[in-house]
TORPA-4810 file (N, C-alpha, C, O; in nm, 3 decimals):
<nodes>
NODE_1_1.305_-0.059_0.615_1.151_-0.002_0.641_1.152_0.007_0.808_1.176_-0.088_0.883_M
NODE_2_1.124_0.131_0.843_1.126_0.164_0.977_1.001_0.185_1.065_0.998_0.258_1.164_I
NODE_3_0.891_0.104_1.012_0.754_0.126_1.073_0.772_0.089_1.228_0.839_-0.005_1.270_F
NODE_4_0.706_0.175_1.299_0.694_0.143_1.427_0.546_0.115_1.467_0.506_0.107_1.583_S
NODE_5_0.468_0.102_1.355_0.328_0.063_1.378_0.292_-0.062_1.310_0.364_-0.107_1.221_V
NODE_6_0.188_-0.117_1.347_0.144_-0.243_1.277_0.002_-0.245_1.234_-0.091_-0.241_1.314_S
NODE_7_-0.013_-0.251_1.107_-0.140_-0.237_1.028_-0.240_-0.356_1.094_-0.189_-0.454_1.148_F
NODE_8_-0.373_-0.340_1.085_-0.455_-0.436_1.126_-0.421_-0.575_1.051_-0.433_-0.681_1.111_A
NODE_9_-0.386_-0.569_0.938_-0.326_-0.697_0.861_-0.250_-0.646_0.752_-0.300_-0.578_0.662_K
NODE_10_-0.117_-0.683_0.760_-0.023_-0.652_0.661_0.074_-0.766_0.649_0.098_-0.848_0.738_W
NODE_11_0.131_-0.763_0.521_0.219_-0.885_0.481_0.344_-0.850_0.429_0.349_-0.737_0.382_F
NODE_12_0.452_-0.921_0.424_0.571_-0.892_0.355_0.583_-0.988_0.255_0.692_-1.000_0.200_N
NODE_13_0.482_-1.063_0.218_0.490_-1.164_0.095_0.369_-1.133_0.012_0.257_-1.141_0.063_K
NODE_14_0.383_-1.100_-0.107_0.267_-1.071_-0.198_0.160_-1.192_-0.197_0.040_-1.172_-0.177_A
NODE_15_0.212_-1.315_-0.221_0.123_-1.428_-0.224_0.023_-1.435_-0.106_-0.100_-1.439_-0.112_S
NODE_16_0.098_-1.436_-0.003_0.017_-1.450_0.140_-0.084_-1.339_0.137_-0.204_-1.365_0.146_E
NODE_17_-0.037_-1.206_0.124_-0.143_-1.094_0.132_-0.244_-1.095_0.036_-0.356_-1.058_0.072_G
NODE_18_-0.222_-1.136_-0.098_-0.320_-1.155_-0.194_-0.424_-1.263_-0.163_-0.544_-1.248_-0.182_L
NODE_19_-0.365_-1.378_-0.111_-0.453_-1.482_-0.062_-0.559_-1.441_0.038_-0.679_-1.467_0.027_E
NODE_20_-0.505_-1.374_0.136_-0.576_-1.314_0.242_-0.691_-1.218_0.194_-0.808_-1.230_0.228_Y
NODE_21_-0.646_-1.132_0.120_-0.721_-1.020_0.048_-0.849_-1.079_-0.027_-0.958_-1.022_-0.025_A
NODE_22_-0.823_-1.202_-0.098_-0.919_-1.260_-0.173_-1.017_-1.328_-0.081_-1.139_-1.317_-0.095_Q
NODE_23_-0.961_-1.398_0.014_-1.050_-1.457_0.134_-1.146_-1.357_0.215_-1.262_-1.382_0.246_R
NODE_24_-1.075_-1.240_0.243_-1.158_-1.134_0.308_-1.237_-1.038_0.212_-1.316_-0.955_0.258_E
NODE_25_-1.218_-1.048_0.098_-1.277_-0.968_-0.003_-1.243_-0.818_0.014_-1.322_-0.723_0.010_N
NODE_26_-1.122_-0.816_0.032_-1.059_-0.658_0.054_-0.968_-0.624_-0.068_-0.906_-0.711_-0.129_K
NODE_27_-0.965_-0.489_-0.099_-0.844_-0.437_-0.187_-0.715_-0.454_-0.103_-0.707_-0.470_0.018_P
NODE_28_-0.610_-0.448_-0.201_-0.475_-0.432_-0.150_-0.415_-0.299_-0.154_-0.457_-0.220_-0.238_V
NODE_29_-0.321_-0.265_-0.070_-0.238_-0.146_-0.079_-0.103_-0.207_-0.072_-0.057_-0.257_0.030_A
NODE_30_-0.037_-0.200_-0.192_0.097_-0.251_-0.212_0.191_-0.123_-0.157_0.170_-0.014_-0.210_F
NODE_31_0.286_-0.132_-0.061_0.380_-0.029_-0.041_0.521_-0.073_-0.084_0.578_-0.163_-0.022_Y
NODE_32_0.577_-0.016_-0.184_0.705_-0.040_-0.230_0.800_0.049_-0.172_0.777_0.170_-0.173_F
NODE_33_0.907_0.000_-0.119_1.009_0.092_-0.050_1.154_0.025_-0.083_1.167_-0.087_-0.132_Y
NODE_34_1.255_0.108_-0.050_1.378_0.067_-0.060_1.469_0.088_0.076_1.445_0.176_0.158_G
NODE_35_1.573_-0.001_0.087_1.641_0.006_0.211_1.712_0.140_0.240_1.719_0.181_0.356_N
NODE_36_1.764_0.206_0.140_1.847_0.318_0.154_1.767_0.444_0.091_1.829_0.536_0.039_Y
NODE_37_1.647_0.443_0.097_1.556_0.542_0.038_1.528_0.651_0.154_1.465_0.622_0.256_C
NODE_38_1.582_0.781_0.129_1.538_0.876_0.224_1.382_0.914_0.216_1.322_0.944_0.319_P
NODE_39_1.329_0.912_0.111_1.201_0.945_0.084_1.113_0.849_0.147_1.010_0.884_0.205_Y
NODE_40_1.153_0.717_0.137_1.068_0.597_0.202_1.055_0.633_0.348_0.947_0.640_0.406_C
NODE_41_1.183_0.656_0.410_1.184_0.673_0.561_1.091_0.804_0.600_1.023_0.808_0.702_A
NODE_42_1.098_0.909_0.506_1.010_1.029_0.535_0.868_0.993_0.535_0.796_1.026_0.630_Q
NODE_43_0.816_0.919_0.420_0.690_0.874_0.401_0.647_0.784_0.514_0.534_0.804_0.560_M
NODE_44_0.724_0.685_0.565_0.693_0.591_0.674_0.668_0.679_0.812_0.574_0.664_0.890_E
NODE_45_0.772_0.770_0.824_0.752_0.838_0.965_0.655_0.944_0.972_0.598_0.965_1.079_E
NODE_46_0.628_1.017_0.865_0.537_1.143_0.866_0.405_1.109_0.796_0.311_1.188_0.806_F
NODE_47_0.395_1.014_0.737_0.256_0.978_0.669_0.201_0.851_0.721_0.103_0.852_0.796_V
NODE_48_0.267_0.731_0.679_0.211_0.597_0.714_0.187_0.574_0.856_0.095_0.506_0.899_L
NODE_49_0.285_0.642_0.938_0.275_0.613_1.087_0.166_0.690_1.161_0.146_0.678_1.282_N
NODE_50_0.094_0.771_1.077_-0.008_0.861_1.149_-0.129_0.791_1.143_-0.162_0.721_1.047_Q
NODE_51_-0.217_0.814_1.280_-0.320_0.723_1.310_-0.421_0.743_1.216_-0.492_0.645_1.193_E
NODE_52_-0.448_0.863_1.148_-0.572_0.875_1.053_-0.533_0.793_0.931_-0.624_0.734_0.872_D
NODE_53_-0.404_0.782_0.884_-0.376_0.710_0.769_-0.386_0.563_0.797_-0.435_0.491_0.710_V
NODE_54_-0.341_0.511_0.913_-0.357_0.376_0.951_-0.494_0.335_0.956_-0.531_0.227_0.909_Q
NODE_55_-0.577_0.423_1.015_-0.739_0.391_1.027_-0.781_0.363_0.875_-0.834_0.256_0.843_K
NODE_56_-0.759_0.449_0.797_-0.814_0.426_0.656_-0.742_0.300_0.593_-0.809_0.231_0.516_K
NODE_57_-0.615_0.265_0.617_-0.564_0.161_0.556_-0.621_0.025_0.622_-0.605_-0.084_0.567_L
NODE_58_-0.683_0.040_0.732_-0.744_-0.092_0.789_-0.843_-0.153_0.688_-0.870_-0.272_0.703_E
NODE_59_-0.899_-0.084_0.589_-0.982_-0.122_0.487_-0.923_-0.193_0.381_-0.994_-0.239_0.291_N
NODE_60_-0.782_-0.207_0.382_-0.703_-0.269_0.270_-0.624_-0.387_0.352_-0.620_-0.395_0.475_F
NODE_61_-0.567_-0.471_0.266_-0.466_-0.572_0.302_-0.345_-0.486_0.251_-0.341_-0.446_0.135_V
NODE_62_-0.247_-0.460_0.344_-0.141_-0.383_0.318_-0.022_-0.488_0.295_0.005_-0.571_0.382_V
NODE_63_0.047_-0.480_0.178_0.161_-0.568_0.154_0.288_-0.466_0.132_0.295_-0.378_0.045_I
NODE_64_0.377_-0.495_0.221_0.491_-0.410_0.217_0.589_-0.491_0.139_0.609_-0.607_0.175_N
NODE_65_0.657_-0.436_0.030_0.758_-0.494_-0.044_0.886_-0.414_-0.075_0.882_-0.312_-0.144_L
NODE_66_0.990_-0.460_-0.027_1.113_-0.403_-0.079_1.145_-0.437_-0.227_1.156_-0.552_-0.270_N
NODE_67_1.162_-0.310_-0.311_1.164_-0.322_-0.435_1.289_-0.391_-0.481_1.295_-0.427_-0.599_I
NODE_68_1.397_-0.416_-0.397_1.509_-0.500_-0.427_1.492_-0.649_-0.421_1.566_-0.728_-0.480_S
NODE_69_1.385_-0.681_-0.342_1.374_-0.836_-0.325_1.311_-0.892_-0.456_1.260_-0.822_-0.543_S
NODE_70_1.322_-1.026_-0.461_1.255_-1.087_-0.575_1.104_-1.060_-0.594_1.055_-1.024_-0.701_D
NODE_71_1.033_-1.081_-0.476_0.899_-1.056_-0.470_0.857_-0.914_-0.500_0.753_-0.891_-0.562_D
NODE_72_0.939_-0.818_-0.454_0.919_-0.691_-0.485_0.934_-0.636_-0.624_0.852_-0.563_-0.681_G
NODE_73_1.051_-0.682_-0.674_1.088_-0.646_-0.819_0.992_-0.705_-0.917_0.953_-0.641_-1.015_S
NODE_74_0.954_-0.828_-0.890_0.854_-0.895_-0.967_0.717_-0.809_-0.975_0.666_-0.778_-1.082_R
NODE_75_0.669_-0.776_-0.858_0.541_-0.709_-0.848_0.547_-0.560_-0.904_0.454_-0.507_-0.964_W
NODE_76_0.671_-0.501_-0.877_0.690_-0.365_-0.914_0.684_-0.367_-1.070_0.614_-0.285_-1.130_A
NODE_77_0.754_-0.455_-1.132_0.748_-0.467_-1.291_0.597_-0.483_-1.326_0.541_-0.407_-1.405_R
NODE_78_0.541_-0.576_-1.266_0.391_-0.622_-1.302_0.295_-0.495_-1.300_0.214_-0.464_-1.388_R
NODE_79_0.323_-0.427_-1.179_0.234_-0.313_-1.161_0.275_-0.165_-1.216_0.206_-0.064_-1.206_L
NODE_80_0.402_-0.178_-1.278_0.440_-0.058_-1.348_0.489_0.059_-1.248_0.473_0.180_-1.267_G
NODE_81_0.557_-0.005_-1.132_0.598_0.090_-1.034_0.726_0.169_-1.082_0.830_0.110_-1.114_V
NODE_82_0.712_0.318_-1.085_0.808_0.390_-1.142_0.944_0.414_-1.037_1.048_0.467_-1.079_P
NODE_83_0.930_0.372_-0.908_1.045_0.400_-0.814_0.980_0.377_-0.672_0.870_0.325_-0.652_G
NODE_84_1.066_0.424_-0.581_1.002_0.431_-0.441_1.028_0.558_-0.360_1.127_0.628_-0.381_V
NODE_85_0.947_0.582_-0.279_0.824_0.494_-0.227_0.721_0.509_-0.325_0.709_0.610_-0.394_P
NODE_86_0.644_0.404_-0.333_0.515_0.399_-0.412_0.404_0.325_-0.344_0.430_0.221_-0.283_T
NODE_87_0.287_0.368_-0.348_0.164_0.301_-0.294_0.084_0.261_-0.413_0.053_0.349_-0.492_L
NODE_88_0.048_0.142_-0.435_-0.024_0.098_-0.535_-0.151_0.029_-0.484_-0.138_-0.075_-0.419_V
NODE_89_-0.274_0.078_-0.508_-0.398_0.014_-0.479_-0.442_-0.071_-0.578_-0.443_-0.034_-0.696_F
NODE_90_-0.481_-0.189_-0.544_-0.504_-0.297_-0.616_-0.626_-0.382_-0.582_-0.652_-0.411_-0.465_Y
NODE_91_-0.705_-0.423_-0.690_-0.819_-0.508_-0.666_-0.782_-0.642_-0.712_-0.764_-0.665_-0.832_D
NODE_92_-0.770_-0.730_-0.620_-0.708_-0.865_-0.661_-0.813_-0.959_-0.731_-0.782_-1.057_-0.799_P
NODE_93_-0.939_-0.919_-0.706_-1.032_-0.995_-0.778_-1.033_-0.978_-0.924_-1.032_-1.074_-1.001_K
NODE_94_-1.034_-0.851_-0.961_-1.036_-0.813_-1.102_-0.886_-0.797_-1.165_-0.864_-0.783_-1.286_Q
NODE_95_-0.790_-0.801_-1.066_-0.652_-0.794_-1.110_-0.631_-0.672_-1.174_-0.571_-0.670_-1.282_E
NODE_96_-0.676_-0.560_-1.118_-0.640_-0.433_-1.171_-0.595_-0.321_-1.072_-0.620_-0.321_-0.951_R
NODE_97_-0.534_-0.241_-1.131_-0.476_-0.114_-1.034_-0.582_-0.012_-1.016_-0.642_0.032_-1.114_V
NODE_98_-0.606_0.026_-0.901_-0.709_0.122_-0.862_-0.659_0.270_-0.849_-0.736_0.365_-0.856_L
NODE_99_-0.528_0.281_-0.831_-0.471_0.417_-0.798_-0.315_0.383_-0.765_-0.282_0.276_-0.714_G
NODE_100_-0.225_0.484_-0.799_-0.092_0.485_-0.773_-0.045_0.603_-0.735_-0.060_0.700_-0.810_V
NODE_101_0.024_0.616_-0.603_0.099_0.748_-0.556_0.237_0.729_-0.548_0.287_0.656_-0.463_L
NODE_102_0.308_0.795_-0.639_0.462_0.771_-0.632_0.524_0.904_-0.553_0.476_1.017_-0.557_F
NODE_103_0.640_0.864_-0.483_0.699_0.955_-0.418_0.639_0.973_-0.269_0.536_0.918_-0.232_G
NODE_104_0.721_1.059_-0.185_0.682_1.096_-0.055_0.569_1.206_-0.078_0.592_1.317_-0.125_S
NODE_105_0.440_1.161_-0.037_0.324_1.238_-0.081_0.282_1.303_0.071_0.313_1.252_0.178_R
NODE_106_0.213_1.413_0.055_0.150_1.481_0.182_0.036_1.390_0.234_-0.036_1.329_0.155_P
NODE_107_0.023_1.384_0.360_-0.076_1.291_0.426_-0.209_1.326_0.378_-0.290_1.235_0.362_R
NODE_108_-0.246_1.458_0.351_-0.382_1.487_0.285_-0.400_1.418_0.153_-0.510_1.373_0.119_G
NODE_109_-0.291_1.410_0.079_-0.306_1.355_-0.066_-0.333_1.202_-0.038_-0.421_1.140_-0.098_E
NODE_110_-0.252_1.148_0.054_-0.272_1.003_0.066_-0.415_0.966_0.114_-0.477_0.874_0.060_I
NODE_111_-0.471_1.048_0.228_-0.612_1.036_0.268_-0.709_1.054_0.160_-0.804_0.977_0.149_L
NODE_112_-0.692_1.145_0.084_-0.788_1.188_-0.030_-0.799_1.074_-0.125_-0.908_1.036_-0.168_N
NODE_113_-0.669_1.011_-0.163_-0.673_0.902_-0.266_-0.736_0.791_-0.207_-0.816_0.729_-0.277_T
NODE_114_-0.715_0.749_-0.077_-0.772_0.626_-0.009_-0.910_0.647_-0.006_-0.983_0.550_-0.023_I
NODE_115_-0.961_0.763_0.013_-1.106_0.795_0.029_-1.165_0.766_-0.109_-1.266_0.696_-0.119_Q
NODE_116_-1.110_0.815_-0.208_-1.157_0.793_-0.353_-1.171_0.660_-0.396_-1.264_0.612_-0.461_R
NODE_117_-1.059_0.599_-0.351_-1.071_0.430_-0.377_-1.169_0.361_-0.294_-1.225_0.260_-0.337_I
NODE_118_-1.193_0.409_-0.180_-1.297_0.346_-0.076_-1.439_0.362_-0.164_-1.520_0.270_-0.181_C
NODE_119_-1.450_0.477_-0.208_-1.595_0.506_-0.277_-1.583_0.430_-0.405_-1.681_0.360_-0.432_K
NODE_120_-1.489_0.429_-0.483_-1.483_0.335_-0.599_-1.525_0.202_-0.580_-1.602_0.145_-0.657_M
NODE_121_-1.465_0.140_-0.455_-1.486_-0.009_-0.413_-1.607_-0.021_-0.337_-1.647_-0.132_-0.302_Q
NODE_122_-1.678_0.098_-0.305_-1.800_0.089_-0.225_-1.771_0.031_-0.086_-1.840_-0.059_-0.036_N
NODE_123_-1.663_0.088_-0.026_-1.627_0.054_0.121_-1.682_0.137_0.209_-1.629_0.245_0.235_I
NODE_124_-1.799_0.096_0.267_-1.863_0.203_0.350_-1.794_0.244_0.479_-1.822_0.354_0.527_R
NODE_125_-1.709_0.166_0.537_-1.648_0.177_0.675_-1.521_0.279_0.657_-1.452_0.315_0.752_S
NODE_126_-1.501_0.316_0.530_-1.373_0.400_0.505_-1.390_0.558_0.537_-1.296_0.635_0.521_C
</nodes>
């Protein structure tokens, strides 16, 4: 993962991120990536590193998981992740998926999806 940014609150372990999300009453944005995934690098550089996307993601607890790791593969199976890169928006209180974006997606599509999920979750600051 090549992020040169740091989210307001992000985690590399699902258990820690989910615990924090429960405590802060926030939804989760799981980001699944792979070490040798050119589309992940593209997504990270041209979408996730953008200020407007980062600002929207501040309303979520971001959990970055390498799909090849034990934690990443376990959560990928649980959430039905089709491959990488994938963003899964998740409500940890109700243990349900709110939305999934698979593949390197345009910034506008990511922003629209985040906005839709914010409305669904009644997040006013989004």
